N, C-alpha and C positions, 0 to 999 in steps of 0.2 A: 151682754156679752153671747157669741155662740160660740155654743160648744162643741163638739167633732162629731158628733151626735148628729143633728141638725148640719153641718155644715153641707151644703150638696154640693158636692166637686163640680170642677172647670170645664172648661173645654178646654185641648191643649191647645197652646197659643204660640205661637214662636219661634219669641220663647226656649219652651220645650221639646221642638223637640228638635230630636236627634240631627249634627251635625253632618252638615257634606262631606262627603271621602268621599274626594273621585278615585282612589286607587280602587273601591269596590268596583264603578259607572269603568273604569280602567280594565277593569277586572274580566265584567261579565260581559264586555264587548268584545275582548279574549276568547274566551270561553265563546260566546258564539264562532268566529272568527274558524276559532281547532274545528265546531261542531260542521262548521261549514265544508271546510276545508278538509275532514276525515265523508266527510259524502261523495266531495268534487275526487277525493283519494282511486274512487271505484274504476272513476273514469278515466279513458287514456284521452293526452295531447295538453290539458291544462294544467301542466310542468308548476304543480306542488313544489313546494323545496320541501324538504323535508332531512332534518342528518340527526341520521339515527334514533329513528323514529319523534323524531321530532320533527316542528313546526316552530321554520328558523325566522326571525324577524331581523331586521335589521332597522337599527334607531339613528337616524345621518343626525349628528347633530355637532355645534361648537361650539370651545374652549371657553373661549367670554360672550354666550348670549346668556341672559339672563330664562328669555323661556327656556335654557334647554335643560339651569340648571332646577329652573320650576319641578319638568317636568319628570327629570333623573329623581329628584329629591323628594317628589311630594306624590308625585306617579307612576313612578317605569318601582321605583327599590323595594315601596311597601305589596307593587302587584307583583314581581318577579322572587318574590319568601314567595307568595302559597303558587303560581303558576311555573318553577323553576322546574316541575319535572316532565314539563307536558315540551317548557319552548327553550328554543332553543337563540341565543341575543346576539347579536353580531355590533360592535358597534364602529360607526365606521364617523373621523372627530374631518371633517373635512366643513362638513354647514355649507354658506353658500361663495365660499370663495372660487374665485381664479385659477388658471393658469394662461401666463398670456405666451405669444410665440417665440418668448427669447429662454419660456421655461421656467421664470417667478413665477410666481404663486403671489400675490392680491387676497387679503381675509376680511371678510365683508366687516371685523375689528381693528385692523392696523395688525403689521409686525406679532405682540404678542400674546394678537389671538394665532398666530401662523403657530407659531412656536407653540403654546399647549395644544397645540390639535398632533405637530408629533411629536410632541412630551409624550400624550397620549396614544397615543402609536404605538412610539413604543415601547411600551410598556402594556395594551393590554397586551402586545403582538407576543411581549418576553411571558403574560398570562396565561396565553390561549390555550392552553389543556386544563384553564381550572376558571370554569365561569362563573361561581362565586365568589374568586377570588377575585374574576375581575367587576363585577356588578358591583364591590362591595370597594374597589379602586376609584370609581365613578362618580358610587356615593363620596368619598370624601370630597374627590378632587369637584364637583361639584357642588360641597359638602362649603371647599374654603378658596377652592377657585386656583388652588397651589401653580400648576401647568404653565398661570400665565402667567407667572409670578420668578419666575422659573426653580421651582424650587420642588424636590425631590422629597417635600414628607412622603407627603400619600403612596411614592411608587415603593418608599420602605415601610412604610404599616404593611404594606403588600407582601413582602416583603424581597422586594426589586432591590436591587445592592442598588446607592444611585449613579453609583459610576460607571456601571452595568446601563442602568437607560441613561446613558449622558454615553459612551459608548455609541447607542445606536443612533442619540439621538443629531450626535455629530460626526456617523458617518452616512457615509450609501445606504445604507442598509435603509434610517432611518426616513432616504431621503423618497428612497422607492418605500418604501410605507402608505407615503402622502400620493403616491402617485395609482400607488392600487384604489387610496380612499378618491382621488378622483377622477378614479374611473371607472366604481362604482356608482358612484352621481351624479359625473358626465351626463350618463344617460338614466338621469329621471328630472324631471317637472321636479323642480323644486323652486317654493313661491312660499316656504314657510318653515324654516325649522326650531323648534326635531319633526 
C-alpha cells in the first residue's frame, strides 16, 4: 500500500483543469476594446460611440437563432454582470431578415422568427430606460424562446403588461421598430448572427 507520505503528486491532467469559461474570454476582449476606445477617444474624428460615458455595443440577433440563444445565455449575460457599469448594450432583433420591395419582412427562420423579432423590439422599447431589465428580458427570451411562440411570459416577468406589449406588436409602433432594426442592420455586412 502507498501511504499519503510517499505518494508523489501527479501532474495536472486535462480532467483536473478548470472548464473554459467563454464569458471570461469575451470579458477580456471587451476590456481590451474599452481600453482601445479610451485611447482613441482622445483623438478627434474616430467616431467613438459612447452614451453616458459608456461604450455603446450593438448586439445584432434573431429570435429563433440557436447561435443567438447560446451567445445571450452562455456568454453575454454573464459578461454583462461584470461589465454593466462600462457598457451600454443595444439589442437589434432583426438577424438576417430581408425587407422586400413591397415592405414585407422575410426572416431567416420564417414567420415565427419575424414575430419573435418584433415582440422583442417592442418589449425592449418598453424597457428602454432600464438596461438591467432589458438584459434579464433577453436572458428569459433566449432561455425559453417564448417570443417565438407568441408567449408574453418574459415580458410579464420583466414588468411589462402583456396587453401593452401586444398593443405595440399589433400597431404601427411595432412595425416602426422593425423598420428601425432594418435600418440599423442594412448598412452592415452581416454574415453571421449574433
